[in-house]
N, C-alpha and C positions, 0 to 999 in steps of 0.2 A: 864327594864336594857338592853334586846337586842336592842331595837330602841335607847336606848342612846349611844351604841357603847362602852358598859362596856367590861372590859377584861374577856375572857371567862372563866379563873378560879374563878373569881368572881360569874359570871353567875351560875357554877356550883356546887359551896358552896352554893348559896341560894337555888337551886334547890334540893340539896340534905337536906337541911334543911327542906324545905318545905315537902319533900318525907318521911322524920322520923316522922315531925308530923302530917302528913296523916296517917302513919302506927300506931302511936300511937292511935289515934282516932279511927281507924278503929278497931284496936285490942280491945279497951273498949268497942265501941259499940257490937262487936261479944260477949263479954263477959257479956254484960248487955243482950243482947237477949237469951244467952243461960241460963242465971241465971232467966230469966222472962219468955218470950213469950215461948220459946223452951221448958222448964220444964212445964208451964202450959198446952200445947199441948200434949207433951209424957204423961203425969200424968192423962189427961182428958179421957171421956168414948168415944169419937168418934176416931174410927180406920182412918177415913178418915184425921183428923185432924193431927192424928200421922204420918201418912205416908206423910202429905203434910210437916208437919216440918221437916222431914227427908230428903225429896226431896229438900227443901230449904236449907238446911245445907249443902247438898251436892253438891248443885249448886254453894254455897260460896267458897266451898274448891275446887271445880273443877276449878271455874273462878281464883281462885288465883294463883292454881298450872299454868295455861295456862299464866298469867301475868309474873311469875317468871321465867318459862322456855321458854318465848318468847327472843328471840336473837335481837339484836338492828334492824336489817333489817326487820325482822319479824314485830316488834314493829311500825315502823314507814309506812313502805310499805302495811303491811297486818294487818292493825286494825279492820278487820271487826268484829271480836269476842267483840272489847272493846264497853261499852255504849257509846252513844253518847259524854257524857260530858267529856269521857278518850280519843277522837279521838285524834290522833297525826297530824293531818293535819298540814300542812306547810303554809295555807293560810294566807293572811295577816300580815307575819313578813318581817321585814328589816333588813339591818345593817350585818356587817361584820360575825358576830355569826349566824346571821339566814341565810345568803347564805352560810356558812359553812354546816349547817343543810341540806340546798338544794342538796349538792353535793353528799350527799350520798345516 
């Protein structure tokens, strides 16, 4: 849509719809993990497995909190904490909407 010079509000509406879908998927995946893998590890005999399961869960919430509290500037310019697939690099973008992103 950006490359096709679509109207910015249309692009934003699509981006928000994608984000909602990702949020729903993430919630369902977390719920499944808690009901299966996490419960198995916590109920298991291995203290090491229990501690690892707790560390993983805390890491998930810590990462989520960082993403939710990051301001726009931090999310665009300081995306070092984001996994590679969530990078906000502007490379390869073109068109008016992409140029607007590049001005920030």
